[in-house]
Biopython code that builds the backbone (N, CA, C, O; Angstrom):
import numpy as np
from Bio.PDB.StructureBuilder import StructureBuilder

atoms = [
    (1, "MET", "N", (-7.832, 2.981, 8.639)),
    (1, "MET", "CA", (-7.647, 4.223, 8.496)),
    (1, "MET", "C", (-7.936, 4.175, 6.754)),
    (1, "MET", "O", (-7.287, 3.467, 5.984)),
    (2, "ASN", "N", (-9.046, 5.088, 6.356)),
    (2, "ASN", "CA", (-9.081, 4.904, 5.101)),
    (2, "ASN", "C", (-8.685, 6.166, 4.444)),
    (2, "ASN", "O", (-8.151, 6.836, 5.328)),
    (3, "LYS", "N", (-8.681, 6.814, 3.347)),
    (3, "LYS", "CA", (-8.026, 8.130, 2.527)),
    (3, "LYS", "C", (-8.587, 8.799, 2.859)),
    (3, "LYS", "O", (-7.869, 9.790, 2.990)),
    (4, "ARG", "N", (-9.820, 9.086, 3.232)),
    (4, "ARG", "CA", (-10.209, 10.331, 3.525)),
    (4, "ARG", "C", (-10.066, 10.793, 5.050)),
    (4, "ARG", "O", (-10.335, 11.959, 5.342)),
    (5, "GLU", "N", (-9.569, 9.722, 6.196)),
    (5, "GLU", "CA", (-8.988, 10.156, 7.242)),
    (5, "GLU", "C", (-7.633, 10.287, 7.232)),
    (5, "GLU", "O", (-7.129, 10.870, 8.192)),
    (6, "PHE", "N", (-6.748, 9.773, 6.140)),
    (6, "PHE", "CA", (-5.341, 10.149, 5.720)),
    (6, "PHE", "C", (-5.369, 11.444, 5.511)),
    (6, "PHE", "O", (-4.632, 12.179, 6.169)),
    (7, "ALA", "N", (-6.358, 12.016, 4.409)),
    (7, "ALA", "CA", (-6.376, 13.117, 3.935)),
    (7, "ALA", "C", (-6.494, 14.629, 5.101)),
    (7, "ALA", "O", (-5.991, 15.753, 5.100)),
    (8, "LYS", "N", (-7.311, 13.979, 5.874)),
    (8, "LYS", "CA", (-7.612, 15.137, 7.003)),
    (8, "LYS", "C", (-6.510, 15.194, 7.576)),
    (8, "LYS", "O", (-6.040, 16.295, 7.288)),
    (9, "ILE", "N", (-5.720, 14.566, 8.317)),
    (9, "ILE", "CA", (-4.425, 14.533, 8.796)),
    (9, "ILE", "C", (-3.460, 15.217, 7.998)),
    (9, "ILE", "O", (-2.713, 16.074, 8.471)),
    (10, "TYR", "N", (-3.451, 14.833, 6.688)),
    (10, "TYR", "CA", (-2.322, 15.274, 5.994)),
    (10, "TYR", "C", (-2.518, 16.844, 5.984)),
    (10, "TYR", "O", (-1.635, 17.693, 5.864)),
    (11, "ARG", "N", (-3.728, 17.013, 6.120)),
    (11, "ARG", "CA", (-4.608, 18.536, 5.749)),
    (11, "ARG", "C", (-4.256, 19.447, 7.138)),
    (11, "ARG", "O", (-3.878, 20.618, 7.160)),
    (12, "LYS", "N", (-4.487, 18.581, 8.241)),
    (12, "LYS", "CA", (-3.606, 19.233, 9.293)),
    (12, "LYS", "C", (-2.207, 19.436, 9.585)),
    (12, "LYS", "O", (-1.930, 20.132, 10.562)),
    (13, "ILE", "N", (-1.351, 18.971, 8.938)),
    (13, "ILE", "CA", (-0.104, 19.046, 9.024)),
    (13, "ILE", "C", (0.733, 19.400, 7.717)),
    (13, "ILE", "O", (1.947, 19.223, 7.616)),
    (14, "SER", "N", (-0.036, 19.887, 6.802)),
    (14, "SER", "CA", (0.219, 20.861, 5.747)),
    (14, "SER", "C", (0.520, 21.883, 6.207)),
    (14, "SER", "O", (0.043, 22.312, 7.258)),
    (15, "PRO", "N", (1.327, 22.443, 5.545)),
    (15, "PRO", "CA", (1.756, 24.182, 5.795)),
    (15, "PRO", "C", (1.172, 24.900, 5.162)),
    (15, "PRO", "O", (1.301, 26.076, 5.502)),
    (16, "TYR", "N", (0.112, 24.581, 3.770)),
    (16, "TYR", "CA", (-0.742, 25.197, 3.181)),
    (16, "TYR", "C", (-1.967, 25.214, 3.644)),
    (16, "TYR", "O", (-2.352, 24.247, 4.302)),
    (17, "ASP", "N", (-2.741, 26.195, 3.423)),
    (17, "ASP", "CA", (-4.588, 25.607, 3.608)),
    (17, "ASP", "C", (-5.162, 25.403, 2.553)),
    (17, "ASP", "O", (-5.408, 26.233, 1.678)),
    (18, "ALA", "N", (-5.459, 24.089, 2.568)),
    (18, "ALA", "CA", (-6.141, 23.521, 1.591)),
    (18, "ALA", "C", (-7.548, 22.871, 1.580)),
    (18, "ALA", "O", (-7.726, 22.090, 2.515)),
    (19, "THR", "N", (-8.339, 22.989, 0.925)),
    (19, "THR", "CA", (-9.890, 22.265, 1.196)),
    (19, "THR", "C", (-9.336, 20.466, 1.115)),
    (19, "THR", "O", (-8.254, 19.975, 0.795)),
    (20, "ILE", "N", (-10.440, 19.942, 1.495)),
    (20, "ILE", "CA", (-10.225, 18.773, 1.552)),
    (20, "ILE", "C", (-10.202, 18.084, 0.457)),
    (20, "ILE", "O", (-9.628, 16.996, 0.511)),
    (21, "GLU", "N", (-10.803, 18.510, -0.816)),
    (21, "GLU", "CA", (-10.693, 18.134, -1.985)),
    (21, "GLU", "C", (-9.388, 18.012, -2.646)),
    (21, "GLU", "O", (-8.932, 17.042, -3.251)),
    (22, "THR", "N", (-8.778, 19.362, -2.387)),
    (22, "THR", "CA", (-7.447, 19.529, -2.974)),
    (22, "THR", "C", (-6.787, 18.361, -2.514)),
    (22, "THR", "O", (-6.304, 17.634, -3.382)),
    (23, "VAL", "N", (-6.629, 17.926, -0.933)),
    (23, "VAL", "CA", (-5.889, 17.340, -0.264)),
    (23, "VAL", "C", (-5.970, 15.746, -0.802)),
    (23, "VAL", "O", (-5.080, 14.916, -0.986)),
    (24, "LEU", "N", (-7.500, 15.683, -0.980)),
    (24, "LEU", "CA", (-7.872, 14.270, -1.747)),
    (24, "LEU", "C", (-7.134, 13.999, -3.184)),
    (24, "LEU", "O", (-6.706, 12.878, -3.458)),
    (25, "THR", "N", (-7.033, 14.953, -3.954)),
    (25, "THR", "CA", (-6.644, 14.856, -5.343)),
    (25, "THR", "C", (-4.929, 14.895, -5.054)),
    (25, "THR", "O", (-4.251, 14.207, -5.818)),
    (26, "ASP", "N", (-4.121, 15.782, -3.832)),
    (26, "ASP", "CA", (-2.710, 15.240, -3.831)),
    (26, "ASP", "C", (-2.576, 13.553, -3.359)),
    (26, "ASP", "O", (-1.867, 12.692, -3.880)),
    (27, "VAL", "N", (-3.532, 13.419, -2.169)),
    (27, "VAL", "CA", (-2.908, 11.649, -1.939)),
    (27, "VAL", "C", (-3.390, 11.138, -3.078)),
    (27, "VAL", "O", (-2.593, 10.253, -3.390)),
    (28, "ASP", "N", (-4.595, 11.219, -4.203)),
    (28, "ASP", "CA", (-4.600, 10.457, -5.530)),
    (28, "ASP", "C", (-3.065, 10.202, -6.077)),
    (28, "ASP", "O", (-2.553, 9.099, -6.269)),
    (29, "ILE", "N", (-2.489, 11.424, -6.270)),
    (29, "ILE", "CA", (-1.472, 11.531, -7.266)),
    (29, "ILE", "C", (-0.158, 11.135, -6.713)),
    (29, "ILE", "O", (0.854, 11.084, -7.411)),
    (30, "PHE", "N", (-0.190, 10.809, -5.236)),
    (30, "PHE", "CA", (0.793, 10.287, -4.581)),
    (30, "PHE", "C", (0.721, 8.865, -4.615)),
    (30, "PHE", "O", (1.779, 8.234, -4.605)),
    (31, "LEU", "N", (-0.559, 8.162, -4.662)),
    (31, "LEU", "CA", (-0.721, 6.745, -4.578)),
    (31, "LEU", "C", (-0.848, 6.315, -6.334)),
    (31, "LEU", "O", (-0.611, 5.115, -6.477)),
    (32, "GLU", "N", (-1.060, 6.793, -7.222)),
    (32, "GLU", "CA", (-0.809, 6.678, -8.501)),
    (32, "GLU", "C", (0.565, 6.560, -8.579)),
    (32, "GLU", "O", (1.027, 5.419, -8.628)),
    (33, "THR", "N", (1.455, 7.691, -8.604)),
    (33, "THR", "CA", (2.733, 7.566, -8.616)),
    (33, "THR", "C", (3.597, 6.615, -7.953)),
    (33, "THR", "O", (4.629, 6.223, -8.498)),
    (34, "LEU", "N", (3.150, 6.126, -6.533)),
    (34, "LEU", "CA", (3.714, 4.913, -5.881)),
    (34, "LEU", "C", (3.624, 3.963, -6.552)),
    (34, "LEU", "O", (4.630, 3.276, -6.729)),
    (35, "ARG", "N", (2.093, 3.527, -7.288)),
    (35, "ARG", "CA", (1.855, 2.359, -8.196)),
    (35, "ARG", "C", (2.544, 2.316, -9.407)),
    (35, "ARG", "O", (2.799, 1.177, -9.799)),
    (36, "GLU", "N", (2.842, 3.056, -9.968)),
    (36, "GLU", "CA", (3.393, 3.320, -11.510)),
    (36, "GLU", "C", (4.986, 3.043, -10.779)),
    (36, "GLU", "O", (5.586, 2.092, -11.279)),
    (37, "ALA", "N", (5.546, 3.614, -9.909)),
    (37, "ALA", "CA", (6.944, 3.195, -9.759)),
    (37, "ALA", "C", (7.184, 1.579, -9.056)),
    (37, "ALA", "O", (8.206, 0.893, -9.047)),
    (38, "LEU", "N", (5.882, 1.307, -8.516)),
    (38, "LEU", "CA", (6.049, -0.177, -8.011)),
    (38, "LEU", "C", (6.145, -1.054, -9.135)),
    (38, "LEU", "O", (6.971, -1.963, -9.045)),
    (39, "GLN", "N", (5.461, -0.960, -10.176)),
    (39, "GLN", "CA", (5.344, -1.441, -11.263)),
    (39, "GLN", "C", (6.578, -1.294, -12.506)),
    (39, "GLN", "O", (6.630, -1.886, -13.584)),
    (40, "ILE", "N", (7.304, -0.523, -12.065)),
    (40, "ILE", "CA", (8.536, -0.254, -13.019)),
    (40, "ILE", "C", (9.709, -1.107, -12.215)),
    (40, "ILE", "O", (10.283, -2.101, -12.660)),
    (41, "GLU", "N", (9.932, -0.465, -10.890)),
    (41, "GLU", "CA", (11.116, -0.895, -10.089)),
    (41, "GLU", "C", (10.842, -1.826, -9.363)),
    (41, "GLU", "O", (11.900, -2.263, -8.911)),
    (42, "GLY", "N", (9.929, -2.427, -8.963)),
    (42, "GLY", "CA", (9.534, -3.346, -7.665)),
    (42, "GLY", "C", (9.697, -3.131, -6.403)),
    (42, "GLY", "O", (9.349, -3.895, -5.503)),
    (43, "GLU", "N", (10.396, -1.762, -6.249)),
    (43, "GLU", "CA", (10.617, -1.426, -4.819)),
    (43, "GLU", "C", (10.827, 0.065, -4.848)),
    (43, "GLU", "O", (11.499, 0.562, -5.752)),
    (44, "VAL", "N", (10.230, 0.876, -3.808)),
    (44, "VAL", "CA", (10.273, 2.136, -3.565)),
    (44, "VAL", "C", (10.665, 2.166, -1.922)),
    (44, "VAL", "O", (10.018, 1.627, -1.024)),
    (45, "LYS", "N", (11.958, 2.978, -1.780)),
    (45, "LYS", "CA", (12.471, 3.070, -0.324)),
    (45, "LYS", "C", (12.285, 4.588, -0.021)),
    (45, "LYS", "O", (12.606, 5.486, -0.799)),
    (46, "PHE", "N", (11.695, 4.769, 1.274)),
    (46, "PHE", "CA", (11.648, 6.117, 2.002)),
    (46, "PHE", "C", (12.565, 6.389, 2.813)),
    (46, "PHE", "O", (12.554, 5.635, 3.786)),
    (47, "VAL", "N", (13.549, 7.337, 2.824)),
    (47, "VAL", "CA", (14.723, 7.172, 3.938)),
    (47, "VAL", "C", (13.703, 7.556, 5.209)),
    (47, "VAL", "O", (12.683, 8.244, 5.245)),
    (48, "LYS", "N", (14.492, 6.739, 6.328)),
    (48, "LYS", "CA", (13.987, 6.887, 7.632)),
    (48, "LYS", "C", (12.527, 6.657, 7.826)),
    (48, "LYS", "O", (11.942, 6.966, 8.864)),
    (49, "ARG", "N", (11.935, 6.081, 6.748)),
    (49, "ARG", "CA", (10.633, 5.414, 6.788)),
    (49, "ARG", "C", (10.371, 4.226, 6.954)),
    (49, "ARG", "O", (10.068, 3.593, 7.966)),
    (50, "GLY", "N", (10.574, 3.778, 5.311)),
    (50, "GLY", "CA", (10.154, 2.472, 5.521)),
    (50, "GLY", "C", (10.421, 1.955, 3.632)),
    (50, "GLY", "O", (10.777, 2.820, 2.832)),
    (51, "THR", "N", (10.268, 1.007, 3.335)),
    (51, "THR", "CA", (10.011, 0.324, 2.040)),
    (51, "THR", "C", (8.992, -0.214, 1.433)),
    (51, "THR", "O", (8.510, -1.158, 2.059)),
    (52, "PHE", "N", (8.433, 0.064, 0.340)),
    (52, "PHE", "CA", (7.313, -1.019, -0.107)),
    (52, "PHE", "C", (8.014, -1.622, -0.903)),
    (52, "PHE", "O", (8.995, -0.977, -1.275)),
    (53, "GLU", "N", (7.908, -2.582, -1.305)),
    (53, "GLU", "CA", (8.264, -3.713, -2.129)),
    (53, "GLU", "C", (7.100, -4.724, -2.782)),
    (53, "GLU", "O", (6.055, -4.949, -2.172)),
    (54, "VAL", "N", (7.409, -5.338, -4.154)),
    (54, "VAL", "CA", (6.457, -6.225, -4.804)),
    (54, "VAL", "C", (7.309, -7.485, -4.545)),
    (54, "VAL", "O", (8.501, -7.676, -4.783)),
    (55, "ILE", "N", (6.114, -8.529, -3.833)),
    (55, "ILE", "CA", (6.656, -10.040, -3.698)),
    (55, "ILE", "C", (5.731, -11.050, -4.221)),
    (55, "ILE", "O", (4.546, -10.769, -4.037)),
    (56, "SER", "N", (5.913, -11.892, -4.683)),
    (56, "SER", "CA", (5.589, -12.960, -5.254)),
    (56, "SER", "C", (5.152, -14.006, -4.531)),
    (56, "SER", "O", (6.045, -14.830, -4.330)),
    (57, "ARG", "N", (3.849, -14.344, -3.953)),
    (57, "ARG", "CA", (3.397, -15.756, -3.534)),
    (57, "ARG", "C", (3.182, -16.713, -4.227)),
    (57, "ARG", "O", (2.584, -16.627, -5.299)),
    (58, "LYS", "N", (3.731, -18.040, -3.630)),
    (58, "LYS", "CA", (3.693, -19.162, -4.398)),
    (58, "LYS", "C", (2.161, -19.504, -4.472)),
    (58, "LYS", "O", (1.320, -18.937, -3.776)),
    (59, "PRO", "N", (1.903, -20.432, -5.332)),
    (59, "PRO", "CA", (0.891, -21.340, -5.638)),
    (59, "PRO", "C", (0.655, -22.106, -4.523)),
    (59, "PRO", "O", (1.613, -22.826, -4.243)),
    (60, "ARG", "N", (-0.642, -22.232, -3.519)),
    (60, "ARG", "CA", (-0.756, -23.241, -2.632)),
    (60, "ARG", "C", (-2.304, -24.094, -2.735)),
    (60, "ARG", "O", (-3.198, -23.698, -3.482)),
    (61, "VAL", "N", (-2.424, -25.209, -1.933)),
    (61, "VAL", "CA", (-3.616, -25.809, -2.038)),
    (61, "VAL", "C", (-4.142, -25.664, -0.710)),
    (61, "VAL", "O", (-3.363, -25.743, 0.240)),
    (62, "ILE", "N", (-5.548, -25.433, -0.498)),
    (62, "ILE", "CA", (-6.157, -25.178, 0.645)),
    (62, "ILE", "C", (-7.509, -25.879, 0.224)),
    (62, "ILE", "O", (-8.049, -25.997, -0.876)),
    (63, "SER", "N", (-7.996, -26.458, 1.962)),
    (63, "SER", "CA", (-9.389, -26.784, 1.885)),
    (63, "SER", "C", (-10.257, -25.956, 2.396)),
    (63, "SER", "O", (-9.965, -25.305, 3.398)),
    (64, "ASN", "N", (-11.746, -25.821, 1.649)),
    (64, "ASN", "CA", (-12.703, -25.252, 2.197)),
    (64, "ASN", "C", (-13.203, -25.731, 3.550)),
    (64, "ASN", "O", (-13.620, -26.882, 3.688)),
    (65, "PRO", "N", (-13.161, -24.769, 4.650)),
    (65, "PRO", "CA", (-13.534, -25.279, 5.999)),
    (65, "PRO", "C", (-15.108, -26.174, 6.191)),
    (65, "PRO", "O", (-15.402, -27.119, 6.924)),
    (66, "VAL", "N", (-15.865, -25.437, 5.237)),
    (66, "VAL", "CA", (-17.415, -26.152, 5.236)),
    (66, "VAL", "C", (-17.184, -27.294, 4.444)),
    (66, "VAL", "O", (-16.965, -28.261, 5.174)),
    (67, "THR", "N", (-17.148, -27.544, 3.371)),
    (67, "THR", "CA", (-17.192, -29.067, 2.443)),
    (67, "THR", "C", (-16.146, -29.762, 2.361)),
    (67, "THR", "O", (-16.096, -30.861, 1.809)),
    (68, "ARG", "N", (-14.973, -29.043, 3.037)),
    (68, "ARG", "CA", (-13.795, -29.810, 2.903)),
    (68, "ARG", "C", (-13.031, -29.955, 1.445)),
    (68, "ARG", "O", (-12.031, -30.654, 1.279)),
    (69, "GLU", "N", (-13.802, -29.022, 0.223)),
    (69, "GLU", "CA", (-13.075, -29.261, -0.847)),
    (69, "GLU", "C", (-11.820, -28.773, -0.787)),
    (69, "GLU", "O", (-11.475, -27.869, -0.025)),
    (70, "ARG", "N", (-10.984, -29.441, -1.705)),
    (70, "ARG", "CA", (-9.668, -28.854, -2.053)),
    (70, "ARG", "C", (-9.659, -27.746, -3.183)),
    (70, "ARG", "O", (-10.447, -27.866, -4.120)),
    (71, "MET", "N", (-8.773, -26.649, -3.121)),
    (71, "MET", "CA", (-8.824, -25.489, -3.940)),
    (71, "MET", "C", (-7.464, -25.233, -4.161)),
    (71, "MET", "O", (-6.699, -25.667, -3.300)),
    (72, "THR", "N", (-6.944, -24.581, -5.192)),
    (72, "THR", "CA", (-5.682, -24.325, -5.738)),
    (72, "THR", "C", (-6.122, -22.664, -5.491)),
    (72, "THR", "O", (-7.149, -22.080, -5.836)),
    (73, "VAL", "N", (-4.991, -22.193, -4.798)),
    (73, "VAL", "CA", (-5.060, -20.337, -4.699)),
    (73, "VAL", "C", (-3.827, -20.360, -5.629)),
    (73, "VAL", "O", (-2.801, -21.023, -5.477)),
    (74, "TYR", "N", (-4.189, -19.356, -6.792)),
    (74, "TYR", "CA", (-2.936, -19.306, -7.478)),
    (74, "TYR", "C", (-1.673, -17.998, -7.200)),
    (74, "TYR", "O", (-1.767, -17.019, -6.460)),
    (75, "PRO", "N", (-0.722, -18.343, -7.929)),
    (75, "PRO", "CA", (0.259, -17.355, -7.462)),
    (75, "PRO", "C", (-0.033, -16.076, -7.734)),
    (75, "PRO", "O", (-0.622, -15.907, -8.802)),
    (76, "LYS", "N", (0.253, -14.897, -6.942)),
    (76, "LYS", "CA", (0.034, -13.342, -7.124)),
    (76, "LYS", "C", (1.176, -12.681, -6.450)),
    (76, "LYS", "O", (2.094, -13.103, -5.748)),
    (77, "LYS", "N", (0.773, -11.318, -6.956)),
    (77, "LYS", "CA", (2.013, -10.592, -6.558)),
    (77, "LYS", "C", (1.502, -9.227, -5.548)),
    (77, "LYS", "O", (0.693, -8.414, -5.997)),
    (78, "ILE", "N", (2.009, -9.110, -4.317)),
    (78, "ILE", "CA", (1.274, -8.233, -3.326)),
    (78, "ILE", "C", (2.290, -7.014, -3.013)),
    (78, "ILE", "O", (3.428, -7.129, -3.468)),
    (79, "VAL", "N", (2.056, -6.175, -2.476)),
    (79, "VAL", "CA", (2.710, -5.154, -1.901)),
    (79, "VAL", "C", (3.058, -5.275, -0.516)),
    (79, "VAL", "O", (2.168, -5.391, 0.327)),
    (80, "ARG", "N", (4.205, -5.260, -0.222)),
    (80, "ARG", "CA", (4.586, -5.167, 1.283)),
    (80, "ARG", "C", (5.247, -4.103, 1.827)),
    (80, "ARG", "O", (6.023, -3.416, 1.161)),
    (81, "PHE", "N", (4.962, -3.868, 3.206)),
    (81, "PHE", "CA", (5.677, -2.320, 3.336)),
    (81, "PHE", "C", (6.283, -2.976, 4.677)),
    (81, "PHE", "O", (5.709, -3.756, 5.437)),
    (82, "ARG", "N", (7.523, -2.487, 4.769)),
    (82, "ARG", "CA", (8.444, -2.907, 5.874)),
    (82, "ARG", "C", (8.643, -1.482, 6.421)),
    (82, "ARG", "O", (8.880, -0.590, 5.606)),
    (83, "ALA", "N", (8.559, -1.167, 7.847)),
    (83, "ALA", "CA", (8.848, 0.035, 8.564)),
    (83, "ALA", "C", (10.282, 0.246, 8.908)),
    (83, "ALA", "O", (10.840, -0.621, 9.580)),
    (84, "SER", "N", (10.994, 1.384, 8.492)),
    (84, "SER", "CA", (12.318, 1.281, 9.043)),
    (84, "SER", "C", (12.398, 1.196, 10.860)),
    (84, "SER", "O", (11.554, 1.393, 11.734)),
    (85, "LYS", "N", (13.859, 0.802, 10.889)),
    (85, "LYS", "CA", (13.989, 0.751, 12.514)),
    (85, "LYS", "C", (13.721, 2.023, 13.135)),
    (85, "LYS", "O", (13.541, 1.959, 14.351)),
    (86, "LYS", "N", (13.651, 3.166, 12.602)),
    (86, "LYS", "CA", (13.456, 4.529, 13.531)),
    (86, "LYS", "C", (12.128, 4.858, 13.973)),
    (86, "LYS", "O", (11.908, 5.418, 15.047)),
    (87, "ILE", "N", (10.867, 4.370, 12.803)),
    (87, "ILE", "CA", (9.816, 4.261, 13.089)),
    (87, "ILE", "C", (9.399, 3.053, 14.177)),
    (87, "ILE", "O", (8.554, 3.247, 15.052)),
    (88, "LYS", "N", (9.940, 2.079, 14.044)),
    (88, "LYS", "CA", (9.313, 1.270, 15.077)),
    (88, "LYS", "C", (9.809, 1.515, 16.485)),
    (88, "LYS", "O", (9.336, 0.876, 17.425)),
]
sb = StructureBuilder()
sb.init_structure("model")
sb.init_model(0)
sb.init_chain("A")
sb.init_seg("    ")
for serial, (resi, resn, name, xyz) in enumerate(atoms, 1):
    if name == "N":
        sb.init_residue(resn, " ", resi, " ")
    sb.init_atom(name, np.array(xyz, "f"), 0.0, 1.0, " ", f" {name:<3s}", serial, name[0])
structure = sb.get_structure()
């Protein structure tokens, strides 16, 4: 699902009548707020929905399947979402 499809669903369940551009702006604001909160706290919990958290991946050595050359994948941080038991 991309952002436009998400905005269309949000528009259908929204209590007010809005254009797709306004809904996309709302989605952008929400995503930016979520990004800033993850940078500050490292974890955002939505009660009865799930948790977004930042985790660090360790560095590892992989091999290119074609050339068999060894390459190092550097450590990085990623965002993981864990759904609550109510959603599962």
